[in-house]
Structures are given as structure tokens and as C-alpha cells.
RODO-2510 file (C-alpha; in nm, 4 decimals, decimal comma):
residues 117
     n   res          X          Y          Z
     1     q    -3,8589    -1,6794     2,1597
     2     v    -3,6626    -1,6357     2,4677
     3     q    -3,3470    -1,7857     2,5663
     4     l    -3,1915    -1,7690     2,9105
     5     v    -2,8270    -1,8458     3,0304
     6     e    -2,7134    -1,8520     3,3931
     7     s    -2,3708    -1,8043     3,4821
     8     g    -2,1391    -1,7689     3,7669
     9     g    -2,2138    -2,1327     3,9551
    10     g    -1,9704    -2,3884     4,1002
    11     l    -1,8261    -2,4703     4,4316
    12     v    -1,7882    -2,2805     4,7458
    13     q    -1,7383    -2,3793     5,1291
    14     t    -1,9965    -2,3155     5,3794
    15     g    -2,0076    -1,9408     5,5006
    16     g    -1,9059    -1,8316     5,1508
    17     s    -2,0994    -1,6345     4,8601
    18     l    -2,1592    -1,6817     4,4995
    19     n    -2,3145    -1,4362     4,2156
    20     l    -2,4896    -1,5892     3,9853
    21     s    -2,6395    -1,3928     3,6517
    22     c    -2,9003    -1,4728     3,4075
    23     t    -2,9029    -1,3048     3,0370
    24     a    -3,1800    -1,2848     2,8196
    25     s    -3,1795    -1,2466     2,4353
    26     g    -3,5156    -1,1928     2,2389
    27     g    -3,8031    -1,0790     2,3977
    28     r    -3,8475    -0,7772     2,5855
    29     f    -3,6834    -0,8279     2,9041
    30     s    -3,8017    -0,4959     3,0665
    31     i    -4,1340    -0,6416     3,1253
    32     s    -4,0330    -0,9789     3,2352
    33     t    -4,0808    -1,0685     3,6190
    34     i    -3,7518    -1,2717     3,6723
    35     g    -3,7379    -1,5425     3,9190
    36     w    -3,4941    -1,7835     4,0558
    37     y    -3,5554    -2,1299     4,1248
    38     r    -3,4136    -2,4242     4,2733
    39     h    -3,4775    -2,7855     4,1847
    40     g    -3,5876    -2,9972     4,4313
    41     p    -3,5341    -3,3535     4,4457
    42     g    -3,8582    -3,4598     4,3019
    43     g    -3,7565    -3,2774     3,9774
    44     q    -3,9873    -2,9567     4,0582
    45     r    -3,8936    -2,6315     4,0635
    46     d    -3,8946    -2,4067     4,3656
    47     l    -3,8819    -2,0143     4,3656
    48     v    -3,5749    -1,8900     4,5514
    49     v    -3,6516    -1,4946     4,4500
    50     a    -3,8025    -1,2897     4,2329
    51     i    -3,8052    -0,9439     4,0840
    52     t    -4,1012    -0,7961     3,8782
    53     s    -4,0766    -0,5860     3,5649
    54     e    -3,8913    -0,2569     3,5204
    55     d    -4,2325    -0,0396     3,6327
    56     k    -4,2787    -0,2022     3,9735
    57     d    -3,9260    -0,3439     4,0528
    58     n    -4,0309    -0,5112     4,3833
    59     t    -3,8330    -0,7988     4,5203
    60     i    -3,9913    -1,1130     4,6387
    61     y    -3,8074    -1,3280     4,9116
    62     t    -3,8572    -1,6801     5,0006
    63     t    -3,7555    -1,7123     5,4003
    64     s    -3,4962    -1,9051     5,3532
    65     a    -3,3350    -1,6528     5,1080
    66     k    -3,3898    -1,3347     5,2964
    67     g    -3,1303    -1,1503     5,4410
    68     r    -2,8816    -1,3509     5,2542
    69     f    -2,9816    -1,3221     4,8849
    70     i    -3,0483    -1,0381     4,6809
    71     i    -3,1626    -1,0247     4,3171
    72     t    -3,1122    -0,7175     4,1055
    73     r    -3,1742    -0,6898     3,7246
    74     d    -2,9943    -0,3992     3,4154
    75     n    -3,2428    -0,4333     3,1521
    76     d    -3,0048    -0,2220     2,9731
    77     k    -2,8249    -0,5524     2,9771
    78     s    -3,1236    -0,8326     3,0260
    79     t    -2,9468    -0,9617     3,2471
    80     s    -3,0800    -1,0496     3,6544
    81     f    -2,8192    -1,1140     3,9410
    82     l    -2,8610    -1,3211     4,1799
    83     k    -2,5848    -1,2961     4,4677
    84     m    -2,5987    -1,5491     4,7651
    85     s    -2,3924    -1,4979     5,0753
    86     s    -2,3587    -1,6822     5,3710
    87     l    -2,3967    -2,0107     5,2177
    88     e    -2,5207    -2,3504     5,3354
    89     p    -2,4945    -2,6926     5,2228
    90     e    -2,8609    -2,7455     5,2153
    91     n    -2,8752    -2,4447     4,9341
    92     t    -2,6860    -2,7471     4,7177
    93     s    -2,9048    -2,7485     4,4314
    94     v    -2,9161    -2,6333     4,0401
    95     y    -3,0628    -2,3155     3,9953
    96     s    -3,3009    -2,1993     3,7643
    97     c    -3,4004    -1,8720     3,6005
    98     r    -3,7489    -1,7805     3,5003
    99     s    -3,8843    -1,5060     3,2449
   100     a    -4,2529    -1,4385     3,2572
   101     s    -4,4395    -1,1854     3,1028
   102     a    -4,7822    -1,1489     2,8642
   103     l    -4,5621    -1,2628     2,6257
   104     g    -4,4508    -1,5875     2,7317
   105     d    -4,2965    -1,8097     3,0058
   106     y    -3,9237    -1,9436     2,9789
   107     w    -3,7066    -2,1032     3,1591
   108     g    -3,2822    -2,1342     3,1490
   109     q    -3,1296    -2,4868     3,1520
   110     g    -2,9600    -2,4282     3,5049
   111     i    -2,6937    -2,3998     3,7214
   112     q    -2,5603    -2,5854     3,9361
   113     v    -2,4304    -2,4785     4,2844
   114     t    -2,2574    -2,6962     4,5515
   115     v    -2,1942    -2,5831     4,9386
   116     s    -1,9324    -2,7817     5,1096
   117     s    -1,9513    -2,8446     5,4840
***
């Protein structure tokens, strides 16, 4: 069983930055693709950015995240980091991380990010 815990959220002004972390316990972090998702108004979770497993180490950015967000991973610490810059009120949401591999698909509880205008 894999548990994911997000941290680093909070309140920031427009144009500010936040650094989110997602730390995993259990499982094999290095073989997992890690994604960050935002919760939509209908309860869905929409992909923001993702980084593939250690041997591929490819990153995937949605249009809204490209140029402003950076995803990285530290497999020794079983942690993924999401650096969010130039934040706008439209980025306000709950952000969850996801770990996906052949061993299973797991989600964190999510963390609130609020951008004030």
C-alpha cells in the first residue's frame, strides 16, 4: 500500500510562488509516474503536470502550466516537488498528487492552494 502526503500549500498573492511536495511511503517510488492534479468544480481531477519513472524521466505539462510550473522528483526521498510561479487567482484549487505504476494507482488527500487578487 502506498500513502501520499502533500505539503506546501497555502495562500499567496497574485504573481507569487508556492512549492508543493508529495512524499510517498510504501511501494516503489522510482518506478512510478507522479502526477499533480487540480480538483475541478464538478469533483473531477484534472492533470496539471506529470513526471515519468526514473528510467524515462520525462515531464508532461499542460498548456496552463507550461513556463510557470516545474515538476521534479527525488527518488532517494520518495518525493515529488511542484514549483508554481506567477500564480493567478484561476490557479486556486485543491491540488492532489498521484502515483501510478504497474503495482497500483494511488492518490494523496490533496492540499489547498489559494491565490488572492
